[in-house]
N, C-alpha and C positions, 0 to 999 in steps of 0.2 A: 677547588672543588673541580676543576677541568681536567686533574691527573687521572691517567687509566687505572691508575693501582686505587686511588681512592675510590672512585667509580666502582670498580670490581668489588673491593671492601663493604659496600654499601647495599649490596643487592641484598634481596630476598625471598622467598617463598611465601607466599600468600594462598590462603584456601578460603573464597567465597561461597555462601550459602543463601537460597533463598529464592523468590519466584520471580521471574521476567518480567510479570505485570505486576510486582510488586515490591516490596522493599530486599534489598541485597546487603548482607552483613559481609563483617568479616570475620571467618572461624578461626584462622590460625594466620600466626605469621613469625619469621624468622629468619637471621640471617643465612645467607646461602647462597653460592653461586652455582649448586648444584643440589638436583632434587627428581625424585622418581615417587609415584605413587600407585597405590591397587588401592579400587573401589567395589565394594561387594555390590553383587545385582540388585541387591534392594535396597542399598545407599546407606544399611546401617552402620558396617565397619569400613573404616580406612585406614590404611597402613603408608607412611609416608619417611623416607629414607634422606635428608639433607646433608649437605657436604658443604663446607664454608673453610676458607684457606685466606689467611694475609698475605696480600700482595704485596707489603711493604716490607716483608720478612724476607730475608737471603735464606735458602738451605743453610744446615750445619755444616760445619767444617767434615768435611769426607763423606757426606751426603747428597745425592742427587736433587734431590725433591724438597721443598719445603712441605712439611706436614699439613694435613688437610683435617678438621674436625668434623667429624661423622657422630650423627646422631639418629636414633628411632623413634617414632611414634605411632600412637595407636590410638583410636578412636573408635567407641561402639556406640556412640549416641549420634551420628550424621554429623561429626565435624563441633559438636558443643561444646566438648570437652576433650580434651586431651590429656594421655599417658605417654611419658617417655621411659621404653622400655629401657633395659642391660641392655648395652653394647659398647663394645671397645673403641672408642673416641678414634685409635688411629686406624681401624680396619673401614677401609669404603666401602659402600654400598652403593654401586653404578643402575642395580636394576631390583626391581620386587616382581615375583611371577608367584600369582596364589592359586589356587583351587578352588579355596572357600576360607570361611572367616579362621579358620583353625591351620588349614595346612597351606603351606607356600616355601616359598624358595627365595633366599636373598645372593645376587652374586656381585662381586666387588673386582675389585683390582687384584693381577697376580696370572691371569684368573683365578676366584675362589668361589666355592658354593657353597652356601649352609640350608640348611634344611629344617623347619618345623613341625609337629605334628601339633602343637598344645598353644596355637594362638601366639605366637613370641616367648613362651616363656622360657623356652629352652631351647637351643639352636644345636646341630650336628654340622659337623664338615664333611665335605662329602670331597673323594678326587677327583680331580679332572683330568683329560688327556693330556698325556705329556708333552705333544707338539703345540699345543693352546700355549706354553710357558715359555718364558724368552728370561733367562737367567740373568742379562743384562739389564730389564727395564722390569722391575717391580709390581711396576702399574701397567705392565700387560692387561689388554681386556680382549674378550672374545667379541668377533665383528658383528653377530648375534646371538640373543639369547628369545627363545619364544617357548609359550606352554601352549600348546593345542588343545582341542577340545576332546581330544583322546585321553589327555589327562599325561601327555608326556613332554617333557620340557627335553627341548633340544639346544643346541651350540654350535657354531659353526666358528671359524677361523680358518685364513688363508695360508697354507704352507708355502714357503717361498721356494724351496728347493724342490717340492713336486711339480709347484706351480698350480694345486688345485685346492680346493677349498673343502675340507671334510666336514661333515654334518654328525654329531655325535647326538643319540637317544636316552634318556634318561626316564624311564615310565618311574609312576609315585611309587614306592613301595621296593624300588631298586636300587643299590648304594653305589654301582659302577656305572657310569657312562659307555655307551657299545657304540661303533662305528656303525652309522644306518646306509650313508651313499655318501658318494665322491664326485664334487663337482668342479669339473677340469674348466681351467681358462677362464674360472669367474670368480667375482668376489660377492657374498652373499649379504642380501638387504633386508630378507623380511621371509618368513616360513609359517605357513597357517597350516593346519589338520583340522579334518572332521572327524566326528564321533568315531567314524570306521576306520580311521587310521589313512585316510588318503591323503598325501604331504603335497603341498606346493610349497614351492622355491623361489621367490623375485631376488634376479641377481643381473650384476653389472657385469660387462665382459671385460677381463683383466683384471689386475691385480689392484689393491685397496690403495688410494691416493698418496700416502706417507710411505708406500713401498714401490711408489710410481717416478722414476728420473723425471726432474721436472722439464726438457724437452718434451716429455711423452704425454705430460698430463692435460694438456688441449685437443689430445687424438679423441675421435668420435669412441665411444665406449656404449655400445644399447646396452639397453636394459632388457631384458626377457622372462619369462614365466616359464618354470619346469614342473611336471609333474612326478611322482615317485608314488608308487601304487604297489611298495614291498618286495617287491622283484624287478622291476625295469623303473629305470631313470629316462625320461622323453622331454625335449624342449617342446613345449605347447606353442608359445610365440614368441616371436624378438618384436621387439618396439621401435621404432625409428630413431634416429641416433640422437635427435634433439629432446626426446621426450623420457626424461630421467624420472625412476622409479625409487621412492622412499618406503612406501609400508604396501602393505596385501593384505589385503581381508576376507571373510566369508563369512557373507550377508547371511539375511534369516532366510534367504528363499537358495542357499546353498549356488549363490551366484560368486564369481570370483569378483574384487575391485581392489585395481590399481589406481595407487594415489602419487601424484608424481607431478611435476611441474613440465612445462615447457620451455627449456632456454635459449631457444633459436633469435630472442629478442632479446635488447639491453633490460628492459625491465622484466622481461620474463611474465608468465602466467599460471595458475594451476589447472590441472587436468584430471579428468577420472578416466577410467575406462573398468568398464565393465563386462562379463563373461558371465551368459547362463548355459555354455554346452560343454564345462568343463576346459576352457581356455582354447576352444579353437577358433573362434570368431569374438570379435572387443568392437563393442561399440564408445568411441571418446566422446568427451563432453570436453570444452574449453568452459572453466569458472570463471575465468576472467583475472585482471592484472594478481599478481602473488600475495597472500593474505600473510596476516601477522602471526597467525594461530589456527589452527582445525582440528576436527577432531569428527571420528565416526563411530557410533555407537553397533557393534555387531548384532546386538540382541535386540534392537527396535528399528535399524535399519536407516536412523538420524545422520544425515550428514550436517554440520556445523562449521560454518568460518568466520573468522574476524576479519573483515577488511576495512581499515580505515577506524573510522567511529561505530560502525553498523555490525550489527550479527547476522548471517544467514543462517537458513534452517533449509535442508529439502530432504525428502526420501527417496532412499536407493535400496530398495527390496531387493 
């Protein structure tokens, strides 16, 4: 039971539903080591993709990887019942990005992108930028895929030859991503865009960790926030090197929320930073020892954290 592969094989994804002051029940469970999901704003419709791999199994002769079993599920009654959608088990799904219950994208290894306009009944594969693919790695992924409030899907990857991160944009209804901006000497961590198309990029200085030489991985790599107005790319703020940003959000009051950790200590601590002037000035708050999980609801402004055996909530408008 202590075998690492056996532990991995027994992992599962669960969805729980209920009230914090009442009964919480298990709505879904499936063996998986990978999962991503999308929940409609009214909580009626859910999409869930899972990936499970047998860690005891070795790759087949001539193959580089062990196969992964991918499944795609949908619920239209808040997770009470689930339908398994038709999907090739060998085609990985890493991310789900939906505009509404009918329209959305799936992004998988390759990288590859699929689009649906009828709630997952049919999927159309779309082209991806040539530079994002690696012929030697069939499981190549984008560094970041984000769907903005302007209904534009944006994807970013690091180009080792130029040392830049191109960001491509795919407005809903168009079939081919177009180059929107290029970030020099940085790896993209997150992207948000408001309804007017103002784009904010969270990035970390240097190459992705897997492309960085071992002796350079401990070098300071500050996180920064950039702004793109459709014509000009500007670095709005660079954080102290010990503050590592993982996510960027637009708050209900159009503020920018930086979500990250302070790794200057052995245990680390969670930090947030908020700007209400377009990234010029930031108020940084230490939330305490790093949590097991967290979530920010950009619609309501509610910030949730799980630390120890407690659930914490606060408002960030």
